[in-house]
N, C-alpha and C positions, 0 to 999 in steps of 0.2 A: 526514440523517446528518452532513452537513458542519457544521451548527449544533451538533449534539450533540458532535462531535469538538472543535471550536474553543472552544465556550463551557463545556463540562462535562467535557472530557478523556476522552470515551468513545472507545474504540478499536474499529475494525472491521477484520476480516480477510477479504480476498477472494482467491480463486484464479481467475484469468481470463486470457484472451488478448485480451479486448476492449479495443482502444485507447482508446475513450471512457471506460471505467472506469479504466484505467491512467493516463490523463491527469489525473485528479482526485486522484491519490495524492500525499501529501507524503513518503511513504517507500515504497520498493520493495525487496523482498528476492527475489532470484533463486535458485531451487533447481535443482540438476541431480543426478539420481539420489539424492534425499533429502538432499543436502548444500548448505549455503549457499555460493554462488559469488560473490555480489555483494550488497551492502547499500547502497542509495542513499538519502540523505536529501536531499530536494528543498526548495527555498524556497517 
């Protein structure tokens, strides 16, 4: 999946509380009661 994202621009959407999955993300969007409360773009 990482290769597809970086080389081909494929986007994946995950909903998780698993810190191992979260740690791989380059962008994290936090929701609360269906509303975006934070949008982090990571290096």
